[in-house]
N, CA, C and O atoms as CSV, one atom per row, in Angstrom:
chain,resi,resn,atom,element,x,y,z
A,1,UNK,N,N,12.038,17.994,-9.296
A,1,UNK,CA,C,12.480,16.607,-10.180
A,1,UNK,C,C,11.388,15.853,-10.488
A,1,UNK,O,O,11.151,14.752,-9.992
A,2,UNK,N,N,10.658,16.464,-11.361
A,2,UNK,CA,C,9.398,15.661,-11.764
A,2,UNK,C,C,9.756,14.752,-12.994
A,2,UNK,O,O,9.733,15.172,-14.151
A,3,UNK,N,N,10.108,13.392,-12.620
A,3,UNK,CA,C,10.436,12.410,-13.595
A,3,UNK,C,C,11.732,12.587,-14.126
A,3,UNK,O,O,12.051,11.770,-14.990
A,4,UNK,N,N,12.631,13.531,-13.795
A,4,UNK,CA,C,13.973,13.337,-13.883
A,4,UNK,C,C,14.874,12.414,-13.477
A,4,UNK,O,O,14.906,12.132,-12.279
A,5,UNK,N,N,15.637,11.869,-14.261
A,5,UNK,CA,C,16.630,10.835,-13.761
A,5,UNK,C,C,17.849,11.503,-13.207
A,5,UNK,O,O,18.376,12.459,-13.777
A,6,UNK,N,N,18.277,11.005,-12.121
A,6,UNK,CA,C,19.566,11.625,-11.710
A,6,UNK,C,C,20.795,11.106,-12.429
A,6,UNK,O,O,20.688,9.980,-12.915
A,7,UNK,N,N,21.955,11.750,-12.577
A,7,UNK,CA,C,22.980,11.220,-13.384
A,7,UNK,C,C,23.691,10.198,-12.571
A,7,UNK,O,O,23.668,10.238,-11.341
A,8,UNK,N,N,24.283,9.337,-13.202
A,8,UNK,CA,C,24.970,7.918,-12.653
A,8,UNK,C,C,26.039,8.453,-11.708
A,8,UNK,O,O,26.659,9.433,-12.121
A,9,UNK,N,N,26.386,7.927,-10.393
A,9,UNK,CA,C,27.063,8.497,-9.574
A,9,UNK,C,C,28.679,8.241,-10.001
A,9,UNK,O,O,29.035,7.273,-10.674
A,10,UNK,N,N,29.419,9.085,-9.586
A,10,UNK,CA,C,30.828,8.857,-9.975
A,10,UNK,C,C,31.637,8.301,-8.679
A,10,UNK,O,O,30.973,8.125,-7.657
A,11,UNK,N,N,32.889,8.043,-8.658
A,11,UNK,CA,C,33.684,7.291,-7.632
A,11,UNK,C,C,33.547,8.339,-6.357
A,11,UNK,O,O,33.154,7.975,-5.249
A,12,UNK,N,N,33.866,9.464,-6.626
A,12,UNK,CA,C,33.788,10.402,-5.377
A,12,UNK,C,C,32.478,10.316,-4.563
A,12,UNK,O,O,32.461,10.212,-3.337
A,13,UNK,N,N,31.344,10.371,-5.375
A,13,UNK,CA,C,29.962,10.350,-4.755
A,13,UNK,C,C,29.757,8.784,-4.186
A,13,UNK,O,O,29.247,8.614,-3.078
A,14,UNK,N,N,30.085,7.917,-4.820
A,14,UNK,CA,C,29.834,6.436,-4.094
A,14,UNK,C,C,30.726,6.444,-2.937
A,14,UNK,O,O,30.166,6.027,-1.924
A,15,UNK,N,N,31.862,6.769,-2.791
A,15,UNK,CA,C,32.815,6.699,-1.788
A,15,UNK,C,C,32.373,7.776,-0.654
A,15,UNK,O,O,32.750,7.591,0.503
A,16,UNK,N,N,31.669,8.766,-0.946
A,16,UNK,CA,C,31.384,9.777,0.129
A,16,UNK,C,C,29.935,9.226,0.812
A,16,UNK,O,O,29.595,9.582,1.940
A,17,UNK,N,N,29.215,8.411,0.067
A,17,UNK,CA,C,27.978,8.002,0.598
A,17,UNK,C,C,28.099,6.587,0.885
A,17,UNK,O,O,27.044,5.998,1.117
A,18,UNK,N,N,29.243,5.887,0.916
A,18,UNK,CA,C,29.241,4.337,1.197
A,18,UNK,C,C,28.860,4.001,2.477
A,18,UNK,O,O,28.570,2.810,2.589
A,19,UNK,N,N,28.756,4.747,3.605
A,19,UNK,CA,C,28.153,4.077,4.827
A,19,UNK,C,C,26.726,4.290,4.709
A,19,UNK,O,O,26.030,3.511,5.360
A,20,UNK,N,N,26.130,5.184,4.014
A,20,UNK,CA,C,24.679,5.298,3.779
A,20,UNK,C,C,24.420,4.022,3.028
A,20,UNK,O,O,23.439,3.381,3.406
A,21,UNK,N,N,25.163,3.514,1.981
A,21,UNK,CA,C,24.863,2.701,1.140
A,21,UNK,C,C,24.896,1.088,2.074
A,21,UNK,O,O,24.022,0.223,2.008
A,22,UNK,N,N,26.139,1.036,2.895
A,22,UNK,CA,C,26.446,-0.242,3.553
A,22,UNK,C,C,25.083,-0.364,4.621
A,22,UNK,O,O,24.440,-1.404,4.764
A,23,UNK,N,N,24.826,0.788,5.254
A,23,UNK,CA,C,23.728,0.868,6.211
A,23,UNK,C,C,22.273,0.744,5.728
A,23,UNK,O,O,21.298,0.671,6.476
A,24,UNK,N,N,22.252,0.732,4.483
A,24,UNK,CA,C,20.931,0.677,3.805
A,24,UNK,C,C,20.054,1.912,4.199
A,24,UNK,O,O,18.881,1.700,4.508
A,25,UNK,N,N,20.517,3.110,4.209
A,25,UNK,CA,C,19.898,4.343,4.590
A,25,UNK,C,C,19.783,5.245,3.395
A,25,UNK,O,O,19.781,6.458,3.606
A,26,UNK,N,N,19.693,4.823,2.234
A,26,UNK,CA,C,19.555,5.616,0.801
A,26,UNK,C,C,18.177,5.052,0.431
A,26,UNK,O,O,17.595,4.059,0.868
A,27,UNK,N,N,17.838,5.897,-0.434
A,27,UNK,CA,C,16.380,5.520,-1.204
A,27,UNK,C,C,16.914,4.350,-2.222
A,27,UNK,O,O,18.034,4.365,-2.732
A,28,UNK,N,N,15.952,3.360,-2.426
A,28,UNK,CA,C,16.122,2.200,-3.250
A,28,UNK,C,C,16.651,2.681,-4.609
A,28,UNK,O,O,17.559,2.063,-5.165
A,29,UNK,N,N,16.138,3.694,-5.109
A,29,UNK,CA,C,16.690,4.194,-6.435
A,29,UNK,C,C,18.209,4.497,-6.578
A,29,UNK,O,O,18.927,4.056,-7.475
A,30,UNK,N,N,18.600,5.333,-5.540
A,30,UNK,CA,C,19.925,5.444,-5.492
A,30,UNK,C,C,20.957,4.364,-5.145
A,30,UNK,O,O,22.093,4.294,-5.615
A,31,UNK,N,N,20.349,3.456,-4.174
A,31,UNK,CA,C,21.036,2.429,-4.034
A,31,UNK,C,C,21.385,1.389,-5.211
A,31,UNK,O,O,22.484,0.870,-5.407
A,32,UNK,N,N,20.254,1.210,-5.918
A,32,UNK,CA,C,20.418,0.486,-7.167
A,32,UNK,C,C,21.565,1.011,-8.120
A,32,UNK,O,O,22.250,0.255,-8.809
A,33,UNK,N,N,21.702,2.391,-8.087
A,33,UNK,CA,C,22.792,3.248,-8.999
A,33,UNK,C,C,24.056,2.927,-8.351
A,33,UNK,O,O,25.037,2.531,-8.980
A,34,UNK,N,N,24.031,3.095,-7.124
A,34,UNK,CA,C,25.282,2.786,-6.239
A,34,UNK,C,C,25.867,1.335,-6.619
A,34,UNK,O,O,27.017,1.139,-7.012
A,35,UNK,N,N,25.053,0.524,-6.466
A,35,UNK,CA,C,25.238,-0.984,-6.534
A,35,UNK,C,C,25.808,-1.388,-7.981
A,35,UNK,O,O,26.674,-2.237,-8.192
A,36,UNK,N,N,25.200,-0.671,-8.846
A,36,UNK,CA,C,25.479,-0.944,-10.319
A,36,UNK,C,C,27.150,-0.544,-10.533
A,36,UNK,O,O,28.023,-1.205,-11.095
A,37,UNK,N,N,27.241,0.824,-9.848
A,37,UNK,CA,C,28.636,1.418,-9.868
A,37,UNK,C,C,29.669,0.769,-9.236
A,37,UNK,O,O,30.781,0.634,-9.747
A,38,UNK,N,N,29.311,0.296,-7.984
A,38,UNK,CA,C,30.334,-0.700,-7.580
A,38,UNK,C,C,30.657,-1.984,-8.023
A,38,UNK,O,O,31.743,-2.529,-7.823
A,39,UNK,N,N,29.634,-2.505,-8.676
A,39,UNK,CA,C,29.944,-3.800,-9.356
A,39,UNK,C,C,30.556,-3.606,-10.617
A,39,UNK,O,O,31.033,-4.612,-11.143
A,40,UNK,N,N,30.648,-2.489,-11.233
A,40,UNK,CA,C,31.428,-2.271,-12.451
A,40,UNK,C,C,32.759,-1.444,-12.112
A,40,UNK,O,O,33.474,-1.137,-13.066
A,41,UNK,N,N,33.068,-1.136,-11.062
A,41,UNK,CA,C,34.274,-0.192,-10.684
A,41,UNK,C,C,35.113,-1.164,-9.753
A,41,UNK,O,O,34.649,-1.688,-8.740
A,42,UNK,N,N,36.338,-1.330,-10.198
A,42,UNK,CA,C,37.156,-2.313,-9.291
A,42,UNK,C,C,37.675,-1.522,-8.183
A,42,UNK,O,O,37.693,-2.235,-7.179
A,43,UNK,N,N,38.159,-0.203,-7.915
A,43,UNK,CA,C,38.691,0.517,-6.885
A,43,UNK,C,C,37.286,0.647,-5.973
A,43,UNK,O,O,37.410,0.361,-4.783
A,44,UNK,N,N,36.140,1.003,-6.383
A,44,UNK,CA,C,35.226,1.173,-5.552
A,44,UNK,C,C,34.692,-0.239,-4.890
A,44,UNK,O,O,34.278,-0.285,-3.732
A,45,UNK,N,N,34.752,-1.412,-5.780
A,45,UNK,CA,C,34.529,-2.482,-5.230
A,45,UNK,C,C,35.305,-2.935,-4.133
A,45,UNK,O,O,34.824,-3.450,-3.123
A,46,UNK,N,N,36.626,-2.719,-4.361
A,46,UNK,CA,C,37.594,-3.099,-3.351
A,46,UNK,C,C,37.379,-2.366,-2.106
A,46,UNK,O,O,37.468,-2.919,-1.010
A,47,UNK,N,N,37.049,-0.926,-2.282
A,47,UNK,CA,C,36.923,-0.082,-0.890
A,47,UNK,C,C,35.634,-0.502,-0.225
A,47,UNK,O,O,35.574,-0.640,0.997
A,48,UNK,N,N,34.540,-0.718,-1.071
A,48,UNK,CA,C,33.287,-1.359,-0.389
A,48,UNK,C,C,33.595,-2.597,0.252
A,48,UNK,O,O,33.102,-2.816,1.359
A,49,UNK,N,N,34.394,-3.493,-0.327
A,49,UNK,CA,C,34.576,-4.828,0.358
A,49,UNK,C,C,35.368,-4.454,1.746
A,49,UNK,O,O,34.981,-4.972,2.794
A,50,UNK,N,N,36.404,-3.611,1.742
A,50,UNK,CA,C,37.064,-3.347,2.872
A,50,UNK,C,C,36.068,-2.847,3.986
A,50,UNK,O,O,35.857,-3.381,5.075
A,51,UNK,N,N,35.598,-1.893,3.558
A,51,UNK,CA,C,34.557,-1.252,4.551
A,51,UNK,C,C,33.436,-2.072,5.188
A,51,UNK,O,O,32.976,-1.863,6.311
A,52,UNK,N,N,33.054,-3.016,4.352
A,52,UNK,CA,C,31.949,-3.922,4.798
A,52,UNK,C,C,32.788,-4.823,5.839
A,52,UNK,O,O,32.337,-5.026,6.967
A,53,UNK,N,N,33.846,-5.278,5.483
A,53,UNK,CA,C,34.710,-6.262,6.343
A,53,UNK,C,C,34.783,-5.555,7.594
A,53,UNK,O,O,34.334,-6.124,8.590
A,54,UNK,N,N,35.344,-4.250,7.713
A,54,UNK,CA,C,35.659,-3.679,9.046
A,54,UNK,C,C,34.321,-3.552,9.773
A,54,UNK,O,O,34.283,-3.818,10.975
A,55,UNK,N,N,33.082,-3.113,9.041
A,55,UNK,CA,C,32.069,-3.053,9.672
A,55,UNK,C,C,31.571,-4.305,10.481
A,55,UNK,O,O,31.261,-4.265,11.671
A,56,UNK,N,N,31.536,-5.349,9.733
A,56,UNK,CA,C,31.238,-6.591,10.254
A,56,UNK,C,C,32.064,-6.892,11.494
A,56,UNK,O,O,31.559,-7.425,12.482
A,57,UNK,N,N,33.379,-6.531,11.424
A,57,UNK,CA,C,34.373,-6.984,12.387
A,57,UNK,C,C,34.011,-6.201,13.707
A,57,UNK,O,O,33.902,-6.738,14.809
A,58,UNK,N,N,33.847,-4.914,13.454
A,58,UNK,CA,C,33.437,-4.092,14.753
A,58,UNK,C,C,32.190,-4.427,15.137
A,58,UNK,O,O,31.963,-4.234,16.331
A,59,UNK,N,N,31.213,-4.920,14.416
A,59,UNK,CA,C,29.892,-5.314,15.142
A,59,UNK,C,C,30.022,-6.500,15.872
A,59,UNK,O,O,29.452,-6.650,16.953
A,60,UNK,N,N,30.827,-7.467,15.291
A,60,UNK,CA,C,31.287,-8.770,16.060
A,60,UNK,C,C,31.994,-8.536,17.133
A,60,UNK,O,O,31.621,-9.130,18.145
A,61,UNK,N,N,32.926,-7.833,17.221
A,61,UNK,CA,C,33.939,-7.530,18.351
A,61,UNK,C,C,33.273,-6.559,19.380
A,61,UNK,O,O,33.427,-6.767,20.584
A,62,UNK,N,N,32.615,-5.615,18.973
A,62,UNK,CA,C,32.110,-4.504,19.889
A,62,UNK,C,C,30.627,-4.249,19.835
A,62,UNK,O,O,30.177,-3.263,20.419
A,63,UNK,N,N,29.910,-4.994,19.235
A,63,UNK,CA,C,28.424,-4.716,18.935
A,63,UNK,C,C,27.793,-4.529,20.278
A,63,UNK,O,O,26.895,-3.694,20.380
A,64,UNK,N,N,28.116,-5.119,21.161
A,64,UNK,CA,C,27.444,-5.059,22.573
A,64,UNK,C,C,27.872,-4.114,23.421
A,64,UNK,O,O,27.119,-3.844,24.357
A,65,UNK,N,N,29.018,-3.471,23.320
A,65,UNK,CA,C,29.540,-2.499,24.166
A,65,UNK,C,C,28.882,-0.883,23.875
A,65,UNK,O,O,28.591,-0.525,22.734
A,66,UNK,N,N,28.745,-0.193,24.811
A,66,UNK,CA,C,28.311,1.090,24.565
A,66,UNK,C,C,29.622,1.955,24.386
A,66,UNK,O,O,30.482,1.946,25.267
A,67,UNK,N,N,29.772,2.744,23.166
A,67,UNK,CA,C,30.946,3.388,22.652
A,67,UNK,C,C,30.825,4.846,23.211
A,67,UNK,O,O,29.838,5.538,22.960
A,68,UNK,N,N,31.971,5.326,24.055
A,68,UNK,CA,C,31.981,6.565,24.675
A,68,UNK,C,C,32.012,7.519,23.412
A,68,UNK,O,O,32.649,7.210,22.405
A,69,UNK,N,N,31.303,8.672,23.516
A,69,UNK,CA,C,31.155,9.799,22.414
A,69,UNK,C,C,32.666,10.408,22.167
A,69,UNK,O,O,32.955,10.641,20.993
A,70,UNK,N,N,33.496,10.640,23.016
A,70,UNK,CA,C,34.760,10.966,22.406
A,70,UNK,C,C,35.607,9.906,21.812
A,70,UNK,O,O,36.405,10.289,20.956
A,71,UNK,N,N,35.588,8.755,22.078
A,71,UNK,CA,C,36.135,7.838,21.085
A,71,UNK,C,C,35.386,7.657,19.779
A,71,UNK,O,O,36.030,7.471,18.747
A,72,UNK,N,N,34.092,7.701,19.766
A,72,UNK,CA,C,33.503,7.673,18.354
A,72,UNK,C,C,33.848,8.790,17.453
A,72,UNK,O,O,34.144,8.637,16.268
A,73,UNK,N,N,33.787,10.057,18.143
A,73,UNK,CA,C,34.447,11.339,17.521
A,73,UNK,C,C,35.917,10.978,16.826
A,73,UNK,O,O,36.151,11.228,15.643
A,74,UNK,N,N,36.768,10.423,17.630
A,74,UNK,CA,C,38.090,10.205,17.357
A,74,UNK,C,C,38.214,9.223,16.189
A,74,UNK,O,O,39.090,9.371,15.337
A,75,UNK,N,N,37.416,8.318,16.157
A,75,UNK,CA,C,37.394,7.292,15.092
A,75,UNK,C,C,36.852,7.825,13.866
A,75,UNK,O,O,37.375,7.582,12.779
A,76,UNK,N,N,35.708,8.623,14.012
A,76,UNK,CA,C,35.134,8.989,12.819
A,76,UNK,C,C,36.102,10.277,12.166
A,76,UNK,O,O,36.217,10.500,10.961
A,77,UNK,N,N,36.622,10.893,13.038
A,77,UNK,CA,C,37.683,12.036,12.518
A,77,UNK,C,C,38.824,11.239,11.742
A,77,UNK,O,O,39.234,11.738,10.694
A,78,UNK,N,N,39.374,10.014,12.191
A,78,UNK,CA,C,40.418,9.398,11.471
A,78,UNK,C,C,39.724,8.778,10.347
A,78,UNK,O,O,40.448,8.733,9.353
A,79,UNK,N,N,38.678,8.335,10.192
A,79,UNK,CA,C,38.092,7.653,9.029
A,79,UNK,C,C,38.064,8.891,8.019
A,79,UNK,O,O,38.488,8.659,6.887
A,80,UNK,N,N,37.694,9.938,8.251
A,80,UNK,CA,C,37.592,11.192,7.369
A,80,UNK,C,C,38.862,11.360,7.055
A,80,UNK,O,O,39.027,11.317,5.836
A,81,UNK,N,N,39.898,11.546,7.709
A,81,UNK,CA,C,41.147,11.676,7.385
A,81,UNK,C,C,41.823,10.856,6.468
A,81,UNK,O,O,42.573,11.289,5.593
A,82,UNK,N,N,41.525,9.507,6.690
A,82,UNK,CA,C,42.008,8.654,5.881
A,82,UNK,C,C,41.460,8.598,4.338
A,82,UNK,O,O,42.157,8.428,3.337
A,83,UNK,N,N,39.884,8.801,4.396
A,83,UNK,CA,C,39.377,9.089,3.209
A,83,UNK,C,C,39.890,10.102,2.295
A,83,UNK,O,O,40.054,9.959,1.084
A,84,UNK,N,N,40.162,11.297,3.101
A,84,UNK,CA,C,40.740,12.537,2.148
A,84,UNK,C,C,42.112,12.383,1.818
A,84,UNK,O,O,42.579,13.118,0.948
A,85,UNK,N,N,42.870,11.492,2.412
A,85,UNK,CA,C,44.243,11.275,1.994
A,85,UNK,C,C,44.490,10.068,0.946
A,85,UNK,O,O,45.591,9.941,0.412
A,86,UNK,N,N,43.357,9.138,0.661
A,86,UNK,CA,C,43.678,8.297,-0.162
A,86,UNK,C,C,42.626,8.082,-1.340
A,86,UNK,O,O,41.899,7.090,-1.384
A,87,UNK,N,N,42.611,9.093,-2.285
A,87,UNK,CA,C,41.640,9.171,-3.177
A,87,UNK,C,C,41.526,8.066,-4.103
A,87,UNK,O,O,42.593,7.576,-4.472
A,88,UNK,N,N,40.423,7.557,-4.567
A,88,UNK,CA,C,40.280,6.510,-5.618
A,88,UNK,C,C,40.477,7.106,-6.813
A,88,UNK,O,O,39.892,8.159,-7.071
A,89,UNK,N,N,41.344,6.502,-7.720
A,89,UNK,CA,C,41.552,7.200,-9.141
A,89,UNK,C,C,40.275,7.114,-9.867
A,89,UNK,O,O,39.493,6.194,-9.629
A,90,UNK,N,N,39.973,8.201,-10.911
A,90,UNK,CA,C,38.775,8.009,-11.481
A,90,UNK,C,C,38.946,7.079,-12.736
A,90,UNK,O,O,39.992,7.037,-13.384
A,91,UNK,N,N,37.943,6.417,-12.990
A,91,UNK,CA,C,37.912,5.489,-14.167
A,91,UNK,C,C,38.034,6.262,-15.433
A,91,UNK,O,O,37.476,7.344,-15.616
A,92,UNK,N,N,38.828,5.623,-16.339
A,92,UNK,CA,C,38.892,6.237,-17.670
A,92,UNK,C,C,37.593,6.475,-18.373
A,92,UNK,O,O,36.669,5.706,-18.109
A,93,UNK,N,N,37.400,7.459,-19.253
A,93,UNK,CA,C,36.037,7.574,-19.890
A,93,UNK,C,C,36.223,6.471,-21.015
A,93,UNK,O,O,37.267,6.137,-21.576
A,94,UNK,N,N,35.082,6.049,-21.174
A,94,UNK,CA,C,34.887,4.926,-22.160
A,94,UNK,C,C,34.197,5.425,-23.516
A,94,UNK,O,O,33.969,4.625,-24.423
């Protein structure tokens, strides 16, 4: 990857890495591209806002409690199931 620019992310890529973005666990370059996409894409912005609100609510309500591993696995499984069942429509080509 000597100086090559990666392509702009599409909706499925943004939503697939949404928690990395929310948790600030991705490189700054990728984060900037994701931020730009989210700012320009209404469906992704809506999903980002929802996930951000859920994350804040969980932190506020449960941030101090130890989460049992089996509960965490069930919740993550449910999140993955919901993600796969509710695809975000692709934006029309401009």
